[in-house]
Each structure stands twice: as C-alpha cells, then as structure tokens.
A tleap script that builds the chain and sets N, CA, C and O, in Angstrom:
source leaprc.protein.ff14SB
mol = sequence {
  NMET ALA VAL PRO LYS ARG LYS THR SER ARG
  SER ASN THR ARG SER ARG ARG ALA ASN TRP
  LYS ALA ALA PRO THR ALA LEU THR THR CYS
  PRO ARG CYS SER ALA PRO ARG GLN PRO HIE
  VAL ALA CYS PRO ASN CYS GLY THR TYR ASN
  GLY ARG HIE TYR ALA GLU ALA GLU ARG THR
  GLU HIE ARG CALA
}
set mol.1.N position { 0.982 -1.506 0.213 }
set mol.1.CA position { -0.270 0.036 0.191 }
set mol.1.C position { 0.654 1.289 0.276 }
set mol.1.O position { 1.312 1.371 1.313 }
set mol.2.N position { 0.783 2.106 -0.487 }
set mol.2.CA position { 1.228 3.046 -1.259 }
set mol.2.C position { 1.317 4.409 0.081 }
set mol.2.O position { 0.266 5.049 0.056 }
set mol.3.N position { 2.216 4.887 1.071 }
set mol.3.CA position { 2.276 5.537 2.067 }
set mol.3.C position { 2.907 7.356 1.508 }
set mol.3.O position { 3.941 7.173 0.865 }
set mol.4.N position { 2.726 8.198 1.550 }
set mol.4.CA position { 2.923 9.358 1.482 }
set mol.4.C position { 4.500 9.455 2.424 }
set mol.4.O position { 4.747 9.287 3.618 }
set mol.5.N position { 5.237 9.758 1.402 }
set mol.5.CA position { 7.010 10.140 2.095 }
set mol.5.C position { 6.397 11.349 2.976 }
set mol.5.O position { 6.331 11.235 4.200 }
set mol.6.N position { 5.986 12.420 2.358 }
set mol.6.CA position { 6.144 14.043 3.132 }
set mol.6.C position { 4.849 14.628 3.447 }
set mol.6.O position { 4.076 14.384 2.521 }
set mol.7.N position { 4.188 15.429 4.554 }
set mol.7.CA position { 2.961 15.840 4.874 }
set mol.7.C position { 2.832 16.784 3.707 }
set mol.7.O position { 3.777 17.433 3.261 }
set mol.8.N position { 1.550 16.819 3.221 }
set mol.8.CA position { 0.519 17.783 2.319 }
set mol.8.C position { 0.605 19.076 2.752 }
set mol.8.O position { 0.025 19.468 3.765 }
set mol.9.N position { 1.378 19.857 1.965 }
set mol.9.CA position { 1.304 21.344 2.427 }
set mol.9.C position { 0.026 21.660 2.643 }
set mol.9.O position { -0.882 20.831 2.695 }
set mol.10.N position { -0.157 23.370 2.837 }
set mol.10.CA position { -1.637 23.726 3.271 }
set mol.10.C position { -2.139 24.273 2.220 }
set mol.10.O position { -3.331 24.425 1.951 }
set mol.11.N position { -0.950 24.661 1.444 }
set mol.11.CA position { -1.612 25.148 -0.401 }
set mol.11.C position { -2.035 24.159 -0.782 }
set mol.11.O position { -3.263 24.153 -0.878 }
set mol.12.N position { -1.470 23.156 -1.093 }
set mol.12.CA position { -1.752 22.064 -1.620 }
set mol.12.C position { -2.903 21.483 -1.294 }
set mol.12.O position { -3.864 21.572 -2.058 }
set mol.13.N position { -2.984 20.764 -0.049 }
set mol.13.CA position { -4.728 21.087 0.332 }
set mol.13.C position { -6.050 21.568 0.237 }
set mol.13.O position { -7.128 21.007 0.043 }
set mol.14.N position { -5.687 22.833 0.435 }
set mol.14.CA position { -6.362 24.112 -0.099 }
set mol.14.C position { -6.453 24.112 -1.621 }
set mol.14.O position { -7.628 24.359 -1.892 }
set mol.15.N position { -6.054 24.019 -2.249 }
set mol.15.CA position { -6.270 24.042 -3.342 }
set mol.15.C position { -6.728 22.890 -4.216 }
set mol.15.O position { -7.081 23.092 -5.378 }
set mol.16.N position { -6.727 21.840 -3.739 }
set mol.16.CA position { -7.510 20.071 -4.201 }
set mol.16.C position { -8.891 20.503 -3.117 }
set mol.16.O position { -9.541 19.457 -3.123 }
set mol.17.N position { -9.534 21.354 -2.344 }
set mol.17.CA position { -9.897 21.276 -1.866 }
set mol.17.C position { -11.189 22.444 -2.678 }
set mol.17.O position { -12.377 22.294 -2.390 }
set mol.18.N position { -10.913 23.122 -3.290 }
set mol.18.CA position { -10.815 24.125 -3.633 }
set mol.18.C position { -12.029 24.008 -4.997 }
set mol.18.O position { -12.730 24.910 -5.455 }
set mol.19.N position { -11.955 22.629 -5.383 }
set mol.19.CA position { -12.879 22.251 -6.472 }
set mol.19.C position { -14.568 21.792 -5.908 }
set mol.19.O position { -15.610 21.773 -6.562 }
set mol.20.N position { -14.335 21.466 -4.509 }
set mol.20.CA position { -15.724 20.529 -4.107 }
set mol.20.C position { -16.540 21.849 -3.368 }
set mol.20.O position { -16.647 22.251 -2.210 }
set mol.21.N position { -17.046 22.282 -4.692 }
set mol.21.CA position { -18.077 23.322 -4.474 }
set mol.21.C position { -19.692 22.788 -4.708 }
set mol.21.O position { -20.083 21.885 -5.449 }
set mol.22.N position { -20.362 23.543 -3.941 }
set mol.22.CA position { -21.661 22.908 -4.338 }
set mol.22.C position { -22.583 23.219 -5.572 }
set mol.22.O position { -22.529 24.448 -5.550 }
set mol.23.N position { -22.971 23.066 -6.081 }
set mol.23.CA position { -23.851 23.358 -7.932 }
set mol.23.C position { -25.033 23.639 -7.002 }
set mol.23.O position { -25.203 23.050 -5.935 }
set mol.24.N position { -26.109 24.911 -7.663 }
set mol.24.CA position { -26.805 25.044 -7.490 }
set mol.24.C position { -28.310 24.635 -7.967 }
set mol.24.O position { -28.583 24.584 -9.166 }
set mol.25.N position { -29.056 24.411 -7.177 }
set mol.25.CA position { -30.261 23.442 -7.692 }
set mol.25.C position { -30.527 23.851 -9.057 }
set mol.25.O position { -30.269 25.023 -9.330 }
set mol.26.N position { -30.976 23.131 -9.927 }
set mol.26.CA position { -31.726 23.097 -10.848 }
set mol.26.C position { -32.960 23.719 -11.026 }
set mol.26.O position { -33.803 23.025 -10.458 }
set mol.27.N position { -33.527 24.814 -11.608 }
set mol.27.CA position { -34.788 24.766 -11.765 }
set mol.27.C position { -35.975 24.782 -12.830 }
set mol.27.O position { -35.803 25.614 -13.721 }
set mol.28.N position { -36.886 24.197 -12.898 }
set mol.28.CA position { -37.464 24.546 -14.583 }
set mol.28.C position { -38.859 25.283 -13.770 }
set mol.28.O position { -39.174 25.401 -12.586 }
set mol.29.N position { -39.409 25.644 -14.913 }
set mol.29.CA position { -41.011 26.467 -14.557 }
set mol.29.C position { -41.824 25.826 -14.825 }
set mol.29.O position { -41.592 25.437 -15.970 }
set mol.30.N position { -43.448 25.092 -14.188 }
set mol.30.CA position { -44.029 24.024 -14.244 }
set mol.30.C position { -45.204 24.817 -15.478 }
set mol.30.O position { -45.909 25.826 -15.487 }
set mol.31.N position { -44.907 23.710 -16.408 }
set mol.31.CA position { -46.071 23.829 -17.921 }
set mol.31.C position { -47.514 24.127 -17.164 }
set mol.31.O position { -48.214 24.973 -17.721 }
set mol.32.N position { -47.919 23.660 -16.224 }
set mol.32.CA position { -49.430 24.185 -15.900 }
set mol.32.C position { -49.875 25.261 -15.293 }
set mol.32.O position { -50.821 25.973 -15.628 }
set mol.33.N position { -48.689 25.435 -13.770 }
set mol.33.CA position { -48.683 27.210 -13.169 }
set mol.33.C position { -48.025 27.765 -13.287 }
set mol.33.O position { -48.229 28.867 -12.778 }
set mol.34.N position { -46.412 27.557 -14.159 }
set mol.34.CA position { -45.124 28.338 -14.328 }
set mol.34.C position { -44.901 28.438 -12.840 }
set mol.34.O position { -44.721 29.631 -12.593 }
set mol.35.N position { -44.850 27.892 -12.007 }
set mol.35.CA position { -43.783 27.923 -10.555 }
set mol.35.C position { -43.055 27.250 -10.679 }
set mol.35.O position { -43.154 26.057 -10.966 }
set mol.36.N position { -41.775 28.132 -10.408 }
set mol.36.CA position { -40.303 26.861 -10.538 }
set mol.36.C position { -40.216 25.797 -9.254 }
set mol.36.O position { -40.330 25.871 -8.031 }
set mol.37.N position { -39.938 24.719 -10.291 }
set mol.37.CA position { -39.751 23.338 -9.343 }
set mol.37.C position { -38.140 22.944 -9.927 }
set mol.37.O position { -37.387 23.539 -10.697 }
set mol.38.N position { -38.049 21.986 -9.362 }
set mol.38.CA position { -37.153 20.790 -9.719 }
set mol.38.C position { -37.429 20.028 -10.746 }
set mol.38.O position { -38.617 19.837 -11.005 }
set mol.39.N position { -36.113 19.245 -11.797 }
set mol.39.CA position { -37.043 18.598 -12.855 }
set mol.39.C position { -36.991 17.191 -12.089 }
set mol.39.O position { -36.360 16.801 -11.107 }
set mol.40.N position { -38.162 16.437 -13.174 }
set mol.40.CA position { -37.870 15.112 -12.629 }
set mol.40.C position { -38.761 14.854 -11.176 }
set mol.40.O position { -38.764 13.736 -10.660 }
set mol.41.N position { -39.675 16.251 -10.446 }
set mol.41.CA position { -40.622 16.377 -9.428 }
set mol.41.C position { -41.614 16.596 -9.542 }
set mol.41.O position { -41.872 17.295 -10.522 }
set mol.42.N position { -42.741 16.182 -8.688 }
set mol.42.CA position { -43.951 17.424 -8.954 }
set mol.42.C position { -43.628 18.782 -8.394 }
set mol.42.O position { -42.894 19.172 -7.485 }
set mol.43.N position { -44.078 19.108 -8.875 }
set mol.43.CA position { -44.728 20.471 -8.410 }
set mol.43.C position { -44.990 20.742 -7.463 }
set mol.43.O position { -46.101 20.231 -7.321 }
set mol.44.N position { -44.680 21.378 -6.350 }
set mol.44.CA position { -45.157 21.725 -4.987 }
set mol.44.C position { -45.902 22.728 -5.123 }
set mol.44.O position { -46.138 23.332 -4.076 }
set mol.45.N position { -46.466 23.213 -6.269 }
set mol.45.CA position { -47.516 24.353 -5.914 }
set mol.45.C position { -48.769 24.232 -6.847 }
set mol.45.O position { -49.580 25.157 -6.810 }
set mol.46.N position { -48.962 23.325 -7.558 }
set mol.46.CA position { -50.288 22.768 -8.261 }
set mol.46.C position { -49.829 21.105 -7.634 }
set mol.46.O position { -50.592 20.577 -6.826 }
set mol.47.N position { -48.812 20.519 -7.987 }
set mol.47.CA position { -48.791 18.801 -7.229 }
set mol.47.C position { -48.706 17.956 -8.671 }
set mol.47.O position { -48.513 16.741 -8.616 }
set mol.48.N position { -48.877 18.724 -10.152 }
set mol.48.CA position { -48.748 17.880 -10.570 }
set mol.48.C position { -47.278 17.211 -11.189 }
set mol.48.O position { -46.157 17.563 -10.821 }
set mol.49.N position { -47.584 16.124 -12.254 }
set mol.49.CA position { -46.232 15.769 -12.527 }
set mol.49.C position { -46.486 15.338 -14.237 }
set mol.49.O position { -47.681 15.398 -14.528 }
set mol.50.N position { -45.605 14.934 -15.362 }
set mol.50.CA position { -46.172 14.532 -16.702 }
set mol.50.C position { -47.599 14.761 -17.192 }
set mol.50.O position { -47.888 14.227 -18.263 }
set mol.51.N position { -48.494 15.448 -16.590 }
set mol.51.CA position { -50.117 15.344 -16.943 }
set mol.51.C position { -50.389 14.771 -15.873 }
set mol.51.O position { -51.528 14.333 -16.039 }
set mol.52.N position { -49.927 14.416 -14.545 }
set mol.52.CA position { -50.949 14.062 -13.301 }
set mol.52.C position { -50.956 14.317 -11.909 }
set mol.52.O position { -49.992 14.084 -11.179 }
set mol.53.N position { -52.237 14.883 -11.464 }
set mol.53.CA position { -51.655 15.666 -10.330 }
set mol.53.C position { -52.103 14.500 -9.573 }
set mol.53.O position { -52.913 13.580 -9.687 }
set mol.54.N position { -50.849 15.122 -8.396 }
set mol.54.CA position { -50.686 14.105 -6.826 }
set mol.54.C position { -50.717 15.069 -6.134 }
set mol.54.O position { -50.111 16.108 -6.392 }
set mol.55.N position { -51.498 14.863 -5.047 }
set mol.55.CA position { -52.701 15.724 -4.295 }
set mol.55.C position { -51.348 15.321 -2.600 }
set mol.55.O position { -51.503 15.969 -1.565 }
set mol.56.N position { -50.512 14.522 -2.679 }
set mol.56.CA position { -49.307 14.658 -1.621 }
set mol.56.C position { -47.918 15.249 -2.142 }
set mol.56.O position { -46.801 14.981 -1.699 }
set mol.57.N position { -48.194 15.979 -3.023 }
set mol.57.CA position { -47.033 16.523 -3.693 }
set mol.57.C position { -47.039 18.422 -3.276 }
set mol.57.O position { -46.002 19.067 -3.126 }
set mol.58.N position { -48.424 18.993 -3.162 }
set mol.58.CA position { -48.888 20.028 -3.206 }
set mol.58.C position { -48.556 20.691 -1.670 }
set mol.58.O position { -48.772 19.906 -0.746 }
set mol.59.N position { -48.344 21.267 -1.506 }
set mol.59.CA position { -47.965 22.671 -0.506 }
set mol.59.C position { -49.379 22.555 0.745 }
set mol.59.O position { -50.500 22.312 0.297 }
set mol.60.N position { -49.232 22.706 1.950 }
set mol.60.CA position { -50.369 22.399 2.804 }
set mol.60.C position { -49.872 23.589 3.956 }
set mol.60.O position { -50.463 23.797 5.016 }
set mol.61.N position { -48.668 24.299 3.493 }
set mol.61.CA position { -48.718 24.802 5.107 }
set mol.61.C position { -49.124 26.775 4.823 }
set mol.61.O position { -48.912 27.685 5.626 }
set mol.62.N position { -49.500 26.835 3.966 }
set mol.62.CA position { -50.607 28.121 3.566 }
set mol.62.C position { -52.259 27.897 3.430 }
set mol.62.O position { -53.073 28.805 3.262 }
set mol.63.N position { -52.587 26.338 3.552 }
set mol.63.CA position { -53.890 26.152 3.207 }
set mol.63.C position { -54.734 26.120 5.128 }
set mol.63.O position { -54.285 25.786 6.225 }
set mol.64.N position { -56.152 26.683 4.633 }
set mol.64.CA position { -56.704 26.708 6.234 }
set mol.64.C position { -57.648 25.333 6.468 }
set mol.64.O position { -58.169 25.121 7.563 }
savepdb mol mol.pdb
quit
C-alpha cells in the first residue's frame, strides 16, 4: 500500500479542496402553473407531474 513520504502542504490541500463546490439547484417552470420547480419532481405549487395530479406533492402550509 502506498504511503506518502512527506506531509501535504496547506496550499496543496486547500487548492485540492477548492474544487469541492456545491452546485446550484436546477429549476424549471411548471407547464401548468408556471411556478419554479425541480426537474423530474412533482410541482409543489399545483401538485402535477407529467400530466398527472399528485395531491401528496402539494404544499399544505398556507392552506386553511
């Protein structure tokens, strides 16, 4: 098994870790209500995906 002969410097460690960035979440618009939603996920606003309605996907926090 390979073992490093020297300690990795801070600049090498930090430059290697600089590439680990979080990618922004991709958003598309819902074809039914034009609300932003994630692709391949049911719309949280109207609850539709691929022409079907899913009641479990709708937001319930603003409902009375």
